Every structure is written in structure tokens, then in C-alpha cells.
ZADO-1210 file (C-alpha; in nm, 4 decimals, padded with zeros to 6 digits):
<atoms>
<atom x="-00.0007" y="-00.0004" z="00.0001" code="MET" pos="1"/>
<atom x="00.2817" y="00.2397" z="00.0843" code="LYS" pos="2"/>
<atom x="00.4452" y="00.1648" z="-00.2529" code="LEU" pos="3"/>
<atom x="00.1166" y="00.2282" z="-00.4364" code="LEU" pos="4"/>
<atom x="00.0626" y="00.5552" z="-00.2527" code="ALA" pos="5"/>
<atom x="00.4161" y="00.6622" z="-00.3343" code="SER" pos="6"/>
<atom x="00.3660" y="00.5858" z="-00.7028" code="LEU" pos="7"/>
<atom x="00.0382" y="00.7779" z="-00.7126" code="LEU" pos="8"/>
<atom x="00.2014" y="01.0807" z="-00.5474" code="MET" pos="9"/>
<atom x="00.4856" y="01.0664" z="-00.7998" code="THR" pos="10"/>
<atom x="00.2409" y="01.0515" z="-01.0887" code="ALA" pos="11"/>
<atom x="00.0408" y="01.3423" z="-00.9475" code="ALA" pos="12"/>
<atom x="00.3545" y="01.5548" z="-00.9366" code="VAL" pos="13"/>
<atom x="00.4693" y="01.4394" z="-01.2819" code="ALA" pos="14"/>
<atom x="00.1436" y="01.5109" z="-01.4690" code="ILE" pos="15"/>
<atom x="00.1450" y="01.8879" z="-01.4145" code="PRO" pos="16"/>
<atom x="00.5098" y="01.8912" z="-01.5189" code="SER" pos="17"/>
<atom x="00.4251" y="01.7240" z="-01.8493" code="VAL" pos="18"/>
<atom x="00.1337" y="01.9637" z="-01.9000" code="ALA" pos="19"/>
<atom x="00.3562" y="02.2605" z="-01.8286" code="ALA" pos="20"/>
<atom x="00.6115" y="02.1316" z="-02.0755" code="PHE" pos="21"/>
<atom x="00.3445" y="02.0950" z="-02.3436" code="ALA" pos="22"/>
<atom x="00.2187" y="02.4463" z="-02.2743" code="ALA" pos="23"/>
<atom x="00.5696" y="02.5881" z="-02.3068" code="ASP" pos="24"/>
<atom x="00.6218" y="02.3974" z="-02.6331" code="ALA" pos="25"/>
<atom x="00.3002" y="02.5466" z="-02.7739" code="ALA" pos="26"/>
<atom x="00.3785" y="02.8998" z="-02.6571" code="LYS" pos="27"/>
<atom x="00.3920" y="03.1393" z="-02.9533" code="PRO" pos="28"/>
<atom x="00.7334" y="03.2715" z="-03.0572" code="ASP" pos="29"/>
<atom x="00.7069" y="03.6484" z="-03.0939" code="LEU" pos="30"/>
<atom x="01.0426" y="03.6820" z="-03.2693" code="VAL" pos="31"/>
<atom x="00.9438" y="03.4290" z="-03.5321" code="LYS" pos="32"/>
<atom x="00.6013" y="03.5921" z="-03.5507" code="GLY" pos="33"/>
<atom x="00.7527" y="03.9288" z="-03.6327" code="GLN" pos="34"/>
<atom x="00.9839" y="03.7708" z="-03.8924" code="GLU" pos="35"/>
<atom x="00.6992" y="03.5844" z="-04.0607" code="SER" pos="36"/>
<atom x="00.4795" y="03.8933" z="-04.0544" code="TYR" pos="37"/>
<atom x="00.7552" y="04.0914" z="-04.2232" code="GLY" pos="38"/>
<atom x="00.7836" y="03.8305" z="-04.4977" code="GLN" pos="39"/>
<atom x="00.4134" y="03.7711" z="-04.5654" code="VAL" pos="40"/>
<atom x="00.1909" y="04.0443" z="-04.4248" code="CYS" pos="41"/>
<atom x="00.3711" y="04.3776" z="-04.4053" code="VAL" pos="42"/>
<atom x="00.3068" y="04.4949" z="-04.7620" code="ALA" pos="43"/>
<atom x="-00.0683" y="04.5253" z="-04.7008" code="CYS" pos="44"/>
<atom x="-00.0980" y="04.5667" z="-04.3224" code="HIS" pos="45"/>
<atom x="00.2004" y="04.8013" z="-04.2514" code="ALA" pos="46"/>
<atom x="00.4990" y="04.7418" z="-04.0252" code="GLU" pos="47"/>
<atom x="00.3018" y="04.7580" z="-03.7011" code="ASP" pos="48"/>
<atom x="-00.0298" y="04.6117" z="-03.8153" code="GLY" pos="49"/>
<atom x="-00.1948" y="04.9519" z="-03.8591" code="ASN" pos="50"/>
<atom x="-00.2789" y="04.9291" z="-04.2280" code="ALA" pos="51"/>
<atom x="-00.2890" y="05.2663" z="-04.4001" code="THR" pos="52"/>
<atom x="-00.4850" y="05.1419" z="-04.7022" code="ILE" pos="53"/>
<atom x="-00.8465" y="05.1677" z="-04.5852" code="THR" pos="54"/>
<atom x="-00.9663" y="04.8563" z="-04.7655" code="THR" pos="55"/>
<atom x="-00.7232" y="04.6449" z="-04.5621" code="TYR" pos="56"/>
<atom x="-00.7910" y="04.5855" z="-04.1918" code="PRO" pos="57"/>
<atom x="-00.5919" y="04.7141" z="-03.9014" code="LYS" pos="58"/>
<atom x="-00.4616" y="04.4085" z="-03.7194" code="LEU" pos="59"/>
<atom x="-00.2615" y="04.5659" z="-03.4364" code="ALA" pos="60"/>
<atom x="-00.3855" y="04.4728" z="-03.0883" code="GLN" pos="61"/>
<atom x="-00.6378" y="04.2258" z="-03.2297" code="GLN" pos="62"/>
<atom x="-00.7172" y="03.9184" z="-03.0211" code="HIS" pos="63"/>
<atom x="-00.4784" y="03.6413" z="-03.1375" code="PRO" pos="64"/>
<atom x="-00.7442" y="03.3699" z="-03.1204" code="GLU" pos="65"/>
<atom x="-00.9556" y="03.5633" z="-03.3684" code="TYR" pos="66"/>
<atom x="-00.6653" y="03.6171" z="-03.6064" code="LEU" pos="67"/>
<atom x="-00.5685" y="03.2511" z="-03.5975" code="VAL" pos="68"/>
<atom x="-00.9239" y="03.1472" z="-03.6808" code="LYS" pos="69"/>
<atom x="-00.9410" y="03.3877" z="-03.9762" code="GLN" pos="70"/>
<atom x="-00.6112" y="03.2602" z="-04.1151" code="LEU" pos="71"/>
<atom x="-00.7283" y="02.9022" z="-04.0758" code="GLU" pos="72"/>
<atom x="-01.0569" y="02.9879" z="-04.2511" code="ASP" pos="73"/>
<atom x="-00.8676" y="03.1554" z="-04.5371" code="PHE" pos="74"/>
<atom x="-00.6410" y="02.8540" z="-04.5739" code="LYS" pos="75"/>
<atom x="-00.9302" y="02.6052" z="-04.5718" code="SER" pos="76"/>
<atom x="-01.1410" y="02.8185" z="-04.8095" code="GLY" pos="77"/>
<atom x="-01.4133" y="02.8732" z="-04.5521" code="LYS" pos="78"/>
<atom x="-01.3452" y="03.2467" z="-04.5843" code="ARG" pos="79"/>
<atom x="-01.2924" y="03.3551" z="-04.9435" code="VAL" pos="80"/>
<atom x="-01.0442" y="03.6195" z="-05.0571" code="ASP" pos="81"/>
<atom x="-00.8043" y="03.5547" z="-05.3419" code="ALA" pos="82"/>
<atom x="-00.5142" y="03.7480" z="-05.1878" code="VAL" pos="83"/>
<atom x="-00.5523" y="03.6213" z="-04.8333" code="MET" pos="84"/>
<atom x="-00.6086" y="03.2633" z="-04.9367" code="GLN" pos="85"/>
<atom x="-00.2749" y="03.2764" z="-05.1173" code="GLY" pos="86"/>
<atom x="-00.1034" y="03.4291" z="-04.8147" code="MET" pos="87"/>
<atom x="-00.2553" y="03.1838" z="-04.5692" code="ALA" pos="88"/>
<atom x="-00.1592" y="02.8883" z="-04.7870" code="ALA" pos="89"/>
<atom x="00.2044" y="02.9756" z="-04.7135" code="MET" pos="90"/>
<atom x="00.1584" y="02.9504" z="-04.3382" code="LEU" pos="91"/>
<atom x="00.1743" y="02.6535" z="-04.1048" code="GLU" pos="92"/>
<atom x="-00.0278" y="02.6442" z="-03.7818" code="GLU" pos="93"/>
<atom x="00.2716" y="02.7578" z="-03.5775" code="ALA" pos="94"/>
<atom x="00.3263" y="03.0513" z="-03.8148" code="ASP" pos="95"/>
<atom x="-00.0331" y="03.1610" z="-03.7663" code="MET" pos="96"/>
<atom x="-00.0058" y="03.1462" z="-03.3885" code="ARG" pos="97"/>
<atom x="00.3275" y="03.3310" z="-03.3881" code="ASN" pos="98"/>
<atom x="00.2101" y="03.6089" z="-03.6213" code="ILE" pos="99"/>
<atom x="-00.1186" y="03.6517" z="-03.4351" code="SER" pos="100"/>
<atom x="00.0530" y="03.6668" z="-03.0947" code="ALA" pos="101"/>
<atom x="00.3002" y="03.9281" z="-03.2221" code="TRP" pos="102"/>
<atom x="00.0219" y="04.1424" z="-03.3700" code="LEU" pos="103"/>
<atom x="-00.1573" y="04.1359" z="-03.0344" code="ALA" pos="104"/>
<atom x="00.1431" y="04.3117" z="-02.8798" code="THR" pos="105"/>
<atom x="00.1280" y="04.6016" z="-03.1253" code="GLN" pos="106"/>
<atom x="-00.0571" y="04.9189" z="-03.0279" code="LYS" pos="107"/>
<atom x="-00.3520" y="05.0138" z="-03.2496" code="ASP" pos="108"/>
<atom x="-00.3676" y="05.3663" z="-03.3842" code="LYS" pos="109"/>
<atom x="-00.6991" y="05.5467" z="-03.3265" code="PRO" pos="110"/>
<atom x="-00.9178" y="05.6168" z="-03.6268" code="GLY" pos="111"/>
<atom x="-01.1794" y="05.8852" z="-03.6786" code="ALA" pos="112"/>
<atom x="-01.5409" y="05.9067" z="-03.7843" code="ALA" pos="113"/>
<atom x="-01.6158" y="06.1236" z="-04.0876" code="LYS" pos="114"/>
<atom x="-01.9842" y="06.2149" z="-04.0935" code="ASP" pos="115"/>
<atom x="-02.1687" y="06.3671" z="-03.7980" code="LYS" pos="116"/>
<atom x="-02.5118" y="06.2458" z="-03.9118" code="ASP" pos="117"/>
<atom x="-02.3846" y="05.8932" z="-03.9796" code="LEU" pos="118"/>
<atom x="-02.2133" y="05.8805" z="-03.6416" code="VAL" pos="119"/>
<atom x="-02.5381" y="05.9620" z="-03.4620" code="THR" pos="120"/>
<atom x="-02.7204" y="05.6747" z="-03.6289" code="LEU" pos="121"/>
<atom x="-02.4202" y="05.4452" z="-03.5962" code="GLY" pos="122"/>
<atom x="-02.3932" y="05.5100" z="-03.2251" code="GLU" pos="123"/>
<atom x="-02.7608" y="05.4322" z="-03.1792" code="ARG" pos="124"/>
<atom x="-02.7214" y="05.0969" z="-03.3578" code="ILE" pos="125"/>
<atom x="-02.3945" y="05.0171" z="-03.1780" code="TRP" pos="126"/>
<atom x="-02.5326" y="05.0890" z="-02.8302" code="ARG" pos="127"/>
<atom x="-02.8974" y="04.9899" z="-02.8607" code="GLY" pos="128"/>
<atom x="-02.9468" y="04.7945" z="-03.1828" code="GLY" pos="129"/>
<atom x="-03.2722" y="04.8312" z="-03.3757" code="ILE" pos="130"/>
<atom x="-03.5371" y="04.6838" z="-03.1518" code="GLN" pos="131"/>
<atom x="-03.8313" y="04.6739" z="-03.3932" code="ASP" pos="132"/>
<atom x="-03.6248" y="04.4615" z="-03.6336" code="ARG" pos="133"/>
<atom x="-03.4675" y="04.2429" z="-03.3667" code="GLN" pos="134"/>
<atom x="-03.1151" y="04.3739" z="-03.4392" code="ILE" pos="135"/>
<atom x="-02.9012" y="04.3353" z="-03.1281" code="ALA" pos="136"/>
<atom x="-02.6681" y="04.6107" z="-03.0094" code="ALA" pos="137"/>
<atom x="-02.3189" y="04.5634" z="-03.1485" code="CYS" pos="138"/>
<atom x="-02.1782" y="04.6572" z="-02.8059" code="ALA" pos="139"/>
<atom x="-02.3375" y="04.3486" z="-02.6513" code="SER" pos="140"/>
<atom x="-02.0719" y="04.1320" z="-02.8184" code="CYS" pos="141"/>
<atom x="-01.7958" y="04.3756" z="-02.9109" code="HIS" pos="142"/>
<atom x="-01.8137" y="04.5800" z="-02.5850" code="SER" pos="143"/>
<atom x="-01.9108" y="04.9487" z="-02.5559" code="PRO" pos="144"/>
<atom x="-01.5640" y="05.0747" z="-02.6544" code="ASN" pos="145"/>
<atom x="-01.5155" y="04.8204" z="-02.9317" code="GLY" pos="146"/>
<atom x="-01.2442" y="04.6233" z="-02.7493" code="ALA" pos="147"/>
<atom x="-01.4301" y="04.2950" z="-02.8081" code="GLY" pos="148"/>
<atom x="-01.3967" y="03.9869" z="-02.5884" code="ILE" pos="149"/>
<atom x="-01.0781" y="03.7762" z="-02.6241" code="PRO" pos="150"/>
<atom x="-01.1282" y="03.4374" z="-02.7995" code="SER" pos="151"/>
<atom x="-01.4929" y="03.5172" z="-02.8688" code="GLN" pos="152"/>
<atom x="-01.5482" y="03.8521" z="-03.0434" code="TYR" pos="153"/>
<atom x="-01.2923" y="04.0621" z="-03.2327" code="PRO" pos="154"/>
<atom x="-01.1685" y="04.4061" z="-03.1437" code="ARG" pos="155"/>
<atom x="-01.3296" y="04.6621" z="-03.3800" code="LEU" pos="156"/>
<atom x="-01.2401" y="05.0032" z="-03.2338" code="SER" pos="157"/>
<atom x="-01.0691" y="05.2336" z="-03.4831" code="GLY" pos="158"/>
<atom x="-01.1144" y="04.9930" z="-03.7753" code="GLN" pos="159"/>
<atom x="-01.1229" y="05.1515" z="-04.1217" code="HIS" pos="160"/>
<atom x="-01.4770" y="05.2394" z="-04.2300" code="GLN" pos="161"/>
<atom x="-01.4195" y="05.1111" z="-04.5843" code="ASP" pos="162"/>
<atom x="-01.3055" y="04.7719" z="-04.4572" code="TYR" pos="163"/>
<atom x="-01.5965" y="04.7365" z="-04.2110" code="THR" pos="164"/>
<atom x="-01.8508" y="04.8362" z="-04.4754" code="VAL" pos="165"/>
<atom x="-01.7206" y="04.5643" z="-04.7039" code="LYS" pos="166"/>
<atom x="-01.7262" y="04.2956" z="-04.4346" code="GLN" pos="167"/>
<atom x="-02.0783" y="04.3765" z="-04.3200" code="LEU" pos="168"/>
<atom x="-02.1984" y="04.3876" z="-04.6823" code="SER" pos="169"/>
<atom x="-02.0290" y="04.0565" z="-04.7544" code="ASP" pos="170"/>
<atom x="-02.1869" y="03.8997" z="-04.4425" code="PHE" pos="171"/>
<atom x="-02.5278" y="04.0310" z="-04.5481" code="ARG" pos="172"/>
<atom x="-02.4957" y="03.9133" z="-04.9085" code="ASP" pos="173"/>
<atom x="-02.3512" y="03.5723" z="-04.8210" code="GLY" pos="174"/>
<atom x="-02.0075" y="03.6440" z="-04.9725" code="LYS" pos="175"/>
<atom x="-01.8489" y="03.5943" z="-04.6306" code="ARG" pos="176"/>
<atom x="-01.9778" y="03.2779" z="-04.4767" code="ALA" pos="177"/>
<atom x="-01.7535" y="03.1992" z="-04.1823" code="ASN" pos="178"/>
<atom x="-01.9754" y="03.3451" z="-03.9097" code="ASN" pos="179"/>
<atom x="-02.3479" y="03.2656" z="-03.9002" code="ASN" pos="180"/>
<atom x="-02.4218" y="03.5146" z="-03.6219" code="VAL" pos="181"/>
<atom x="-02.2778" y="03.8042" z="-03.8180" code="MET" pos="182"/>
<atom x="-02.4637" y="03.6934" z="-04.1307" code="HIS" pos="183"/>
<atom x="-02.7920" y="03.6989" z="-03.9384" code="ASP" pos="184"/>
<atom x="-02.7231" y="04.0454" z="-03.7979" code="VAL" pos="185"/>
<atom x="-02.5970" y="04.2015" z="-04.1205" code="ALA" pos="186"/>
<atom x="-02.8860" y="04.0510" z="-04.3181" code="ALA" pos="187"/>
<atom x="-03.1186" y="04.2947" z="-04.1416" code="LYS" pos="188"/>
<atom x="-02.9108" y="04.6087" z="-04.2134" code="LEU" pos="189"/>
<atom x="-02.9509" y="04.8342" z="-04.5157" code="ASN" pos="190"/>
<atom x="-02.6641" y="05.0143" z="-04.6891" code="ASP" pos="191"/>
<atom x="-02.7159" y="05.3382" z="-04.4956" code="HIS" pos="192"/>
<atom x="-02.7111" y="05.1599" z="-04.1612" code="GLU" pos="193"/>
<atom x="-02.3966" y="04.9672" z="-04.2579" code="ILE" pos="194"/>
<atom x="-02.2260" y="05.2935" z="-04.3518" code="GLN" pos="195"/>
<atom x="-02.3378" y="05.4532" z="-04.0239" code="ALA" pos="196"/>
<atom x="-02.2223" y="05.1804" z="-03.7857" code="VAL" pos="197"/>
<atom x="-01.8956" y="05.1445" z="-03.9792" code="SER" pos="198"/>
<atom x="-01.8281" y="05.5197" z="-03.9480" code="ASP" pos="199"/>
<atom x="-01.9010" y="05.5062" z="-03.5744" code="TYR" pos="200"/>
<atom x="-01.6649" y="05.2094" z="-03.5308" code="ILE" pos="201"/>
<atom x="-01.3849" y="05.4027" z="-03.7020" code="ALA" pos="202"/>
<atom x="-01.4001" y="05.6639" z="-03.4261" code="GLY" pos="203"/>
<atom x="-01.4271" y="05.4263" z="-03.1321" code="LEU" pos="204"/>
<atom x="-01.1373" y="05.4097" z="-02.8889" code="HIS" pos="205"/>
</atoms>
């Protein structure tokens, strides 16, 4: 009995050690992430992930879990974009994790809304939704300041209006099919409302 108890205690101590080793082995490498980003992503998304071309998304400070999922979806074809599918095809799983972890360490640069009237409508949709059409408030998932919720909902604050307009339009029209919740929300929005909430998002910080 003493021998059995001793073996069980040894195993109990050993198991966390193995788990810790596995966790360390899977830990993203930020140096490699920056190197891979510089080779594959920098031309479109800028050196620090704050893309200056408004049709490309800002990636700085984005939740890494979200970025990894998008890269996986591009690589598998679940999310369709000719350029990004080609880029993602070059990346292994470890590359995706490393790049995403490095981008999460970069500070996002604030954006700005452009149209006062659009911002007023956009804020109303963001904070309260559109009740008579069962459109939920964007803030309920993406948080009042647009910071999102790690591993669940992406950070949106300061995102380029042009990029957000395209994504919401693609969700609505079925061109982007890798998130059923967003498809159902966007399906109820008209062009003016999409423009408004996208302009409001650009000024969130």
C-alpha cells in the first residue's frame, strides 16, 4: 500500500510537469512571428499592423485567437479572398499562432469618424441595436468601446470604415460565410445603416 501511494504521489507531481512542458512547447514565438509577418503580411498591413490602405484591416492589438481562426478559415477556403487565401496557404499552424501573438502586442492607432449624421445613427445601432427589427446592439458582443472579448469577439475600435462596410456587406450578401451570427445580424441592415455603424466604429477608442 505504501508503494502504491508513493507511485500515485509521484504521478500526481509528474502530470502537471508534463502539461507545463506541453504548454511551453506550444507557446507562440514572438520573434518568429515578427519575422513571418515581415515576410508575408507587411506589404498590405503596414509594419506595425496599422494598415494605411483603408480597404485592408488594421490588425494591431487584435485578439490572437480571432486572427488565428481567420487565417485558418482563409487557408481552408471557408473564408474567401483571393489574396488572403494565397497568403494563408504559405503559413503553417505555428506561423499563424506566432504572427497573431505578435500582432496582439502592437498598439492600435486610433481612427476617426467622418460624418456627424452617420455617427449619430451608428452610435444608436452600436449601443442599442434596432429593436423593432430584432437587431441586437453591437456593443453586446464587441463591448461598448469596441475592445471585443478575447477568444470570442474581435476588437473593432478604430477599424477603417471602408473595410468594415465591405465585411458587413459581404456577411449580409452571403459572400463571407464563416460566421453565422454576423450573417444573421448584417442581413437585417440596409446600406445606410452599414455605412453609419462602420463610421461610428472608425472613431471608437
